[in-house]
N, C-alpha and C positions, 0 to 999 in steps of 0.2 A: 396308790403309787405303784408303779411297775417295779419288777426286781431290779432293773437297771437303775431306776431312780433311787430305790432304797440303798443299793450298793454304793452309789456315788455319795449319798448323804452320810454314810457311816465310815468313810475313810478312803475311798478310792481317788478322790480329787487330788490329794497330795501326790499319790503315785503317778497319776496321769500328768500332773503338772511337771513332775520330775522328768518323766519320759519326754514330754514336749520340749523341755529345756535342753535335754540331751540331744534331741534332734536339731535344735537351733544351733548348738555348738558344733555339731557334726557338719552342718551345711556351710559353716564359715570357710573351712579349708577348701571345700568343693567350689564355692564361689570364687575364691582366690585362684584356684586351679583353672577354672574356665575363663577367667578374666583375660581380656575384656569382651563383653557380649553386646556392647553398644558404644556409641561415640563418646569420646573423652573431651572435656573442656579444659583448655590450657589458658589460664588467665595470664595476660601480659600487663604489668602494672604501669604501662606508659602508652603514649599514642602510637598509632600505626606509622611505620616508617623509621622509627628510632632504632638504635643499636640492639636493644633487648628484643624488640619485635622482629627485626630482621633475622637475628640468630635463632630465635624460637621457631620461626617459620621454616627456615632451612633445615633444621634438625628434626623437628616434629613431622615434616613432610615425609621424611624417610622412615621415622619411627612408626607412622601410621601404616605403612606398607608391611612392616615387620609384625605389628600387633594385629593387623587385619581389621582395624576399625579406624574411622576418621578421627582426627584430632582437630577440634574447632578452636581457633584462636579468638579470645575475647579480650579486647583492649579496654582496660578500666583505668582511667586517669584520676589524678588528684593526690595532693599532699605528698609529693615526692615518691609516689608509688606505695605509700603506706595504706591508703584507702583500700586498694585492691588486695594487698597482702593480708590485711586484717580480715577481709572477706574470705580469702582462701583458707586462713587459719580456722575459720568457723565452719567451713564446708564439711559435708559428710566424708568420713575417712574410708571411702570405698574404692579409691583409685580413679574415680570419674571426674574429679575436679583437682587440677594441679596448678602450679604457678611457676613461671620462669622468673626467678628472682635474681638479684645481683648484689654487688658490694654495698649498694645504698640501702636497699630494702631489708637485707639480711645481715647487716653489720652496722653501718654508719647511722642508721635510723635510731639505734638504741640510745646513744648519747644525745642525739638531736631532738628527740621527742620524749620528754619526761613522762608523758601519759600515753605512751605507745600502747595500742590495744592488743599487741601480741609480743611474743619474744621469739626471735629466730631459732633459738636452741630448744626451747620448751614446747613450742606449738607446731613444729614442723618435723617431718621425717626427711632427711636429705636423700635425694634420689641419684643425681648424677651431675657432675661439673661438665658444662658444654664447651666453653671457650674462654680464654683470657683475652682481654681487650685493652691494649696499651692506650695511655692517655696522651693527647696532643695539646699543645698550646696553639690556639687558633685565633685568627682575627679577620675582620672584614677586609676585603681585598685592597681597599684604599687606605687602610690604617697606616699612619705615618711611619712608625718604626720599621726599619728594613731587616733587622735581624734580632736575635734574642737579647743581645746586650743592649741595643737601642730600645727594645721593648721594655726591659727591666727599668732602664733609666727613665723612660717616658711614663711608665705606670707610677713609679715612685714620685715623680714630679707633678703628676696630674691625677692622683688617685681619687680625689673628690669629684673630678670632672668626667672620668671615664666610667663606662658601665660594662658589666659582665653578665652574659646570658646564662641561664641554667634551667634545668627541667623540674625545678621545685626543690624545696628544702629536703635534704636527705638523698637526693638523686646523685648519681655518680658525677655528673657535670658540676653539681653544687659542691660536694665534699672535696673533690679533687682540686677545684679552684680555691676552696678554703685553705687547703694545704699550701697551695702556691702563694696565696695572699699572706699566709702566716709567715712563710719563708721570706717574702719581700717586705713584710711589715707594712702592708697597705690595706685600706678598706674601701674598695671601689663600690659603686652603686650596683647592687644585684638586681637583675631583671628576671623574674621567674616566668616560666611557660609551662603549659600542660604537656610536657614531654620534650625529649631532645629533638625530635623532628621539627616541631614548631620553633624551637630555639635556634636550630640550624637555619631554618628559613629566614628568621629575623637577621641572622648574621650574614647570610647571602644577600639579603635585601639592604644591608647597611644600616639597619635600625639599631644595632648594638655594636660595641667596639670589639670585644673579644670573648672567648669562652674556653673552657677546658672540656674536651670531649673525647669519647671513645673512638678509636680509629675506624671502627665499622661504619660509623655515621659520616666519616669525613673523607675517606679516600676518593669517592667519586667527585666531590666538590673541589678537593685540592687539585686533582688531575684536570678538572675542567677550568681551573683558574678563577672560580667564583669566590674563593676564600684563600687566605694564606696560612701556611703552617710554619711556626717558628722552630719548634723542636718536639721530639717525642720523648716521653718521660720513662724510658727503659734503658738498661745498660748497653743494648745493641740496637743498631738501626733495624727497621722493619723491611722485609723484602717487598712489601706492597708499596712502600714509599722510600725507596733507597736514597733519594736525594735530601730527605729531611734529617738533619743532624739530631743526635741524642742530646738530652739536656746537659749531660756531662761535657760533650764536645762543645756545646754552645755556652759553657761557662755557668751553668746552673745545676751543679751536680746533686744538690740536696733535694731537688724535686724529682722524685721517683714515684711513679704511680701506674698501676695496672689494675683495671677492673676485671670482673669476671661475671659470667652468667651461668645459672645452674637451675635444675629442676628440683622442686620441693613438693611434698605431699602433706596433707594435714596429719597431725600427730595421731598415732594409732593405726595408720594404714597398714594392713597386714604385710608381713615380711615377704611372702611369696609375690605379692603385687609389686612391691618395691623392687624385687629382684627382676621381675619381668620388664619393668620400665627401665631399669638400669641397663639390662642386656640390650634392649632395643636402642637406647641412646648410644651405647658403646658401638653397636653395629653401624649406626648412622655415622659416627665419627670415624669409622674405618672405611666408609664408602668413599671411593675416589671422587665421585661427583660432589658429595657434600664437602669433603676436604678442600677441593678446588675452589668452591664458592666461598668457604670461610677464609681460606688463605688469601684469596684475591682481595678480600675486605680487610686484611691485616690481622685477623684473629690468630691467637696462639692456641693450637689444639692440644688439650691435655693428653699425656701418655696414659697407658692402661692403669698404672698404679694410682694416678690422680683422679680416676673416674669413678672409683667405688663410693658407695654411700658413706662409708667410714672416713674416707679421705675428705669428702665434702664436709662432713660434720666437724672434722678437725679444722678445716679451713675456716668455716664460719666462726668457730670458737676463737681462733686466733685473730680473725679480722675484727670481731667485736672488741677485743682487747686493744688492738692497734688503733682503731678509729675512735675509741672512747678516749684514749690518751691525746689524740690529735684535736678532736672536736669539742670536748668538754670545756677547755679554756676559751674557745671561740664562741660558745653558745651563751 
């Protein structure tokens, strides 16, 4: 046996192992500092063309320029967005797999899915809030009620005959209409789709009667006259749809709902990586071109104080509590 072999056999292995471990620890900050060195996958838990998908593409397009690497959108549908979200939670926490989640996947899903394969607070690192998205009460263009009052009266009188489209249990379109239905004390037939985009297509095609949807998905269709909007569930009218009354104006003040979209990373993603992603998202939200596109769609752009990871974490915590109170009795 050589001198090297004898030395290793009598005690050098622990020392070398310790040195190698130290090297491994030392390289972690370096990797975070150099991040990103390759393309990033952004999981969108709904079909292409829906509100979350549209917002994710607008913001990440600018983020990619800042980060110097492409951000590839991957649409993964199923179970109201929870299939994709569970996958994102299990991804390697190196910053190369992210998810654009929302009120449904990161709040309402908790009370709706007793065996949910992830927990929004425990399994994710909050990165950045991207946009608020007010909810609208929508219907097919030839739906009989002419205004919100007639809509309420009609739904109450025909709740077992009408149907409401949504993007799957736990989606924003589902939980916001659950809130509306609980206020009206009605139980219409729910018609699930694999994403808000397909649900909107069904509404445009007259295959379903009504739905509650995020403004981002509805502005083009409302302006084109392919669907009708009864009211927007926010305290003030939205500049993108100035002629659509608020629910308060329309006589339905209890129905207040605004969704949100945000970026999350798997738990344990290094803080320097989170900081880089947050800074890139903030820069995108300050860009005039990005802001113009989001505002034209009716989005509410968060201010600087609401864009931090800490603010997003607090939002998620509060939303889980809020929707658990609303949805547990309905489930």
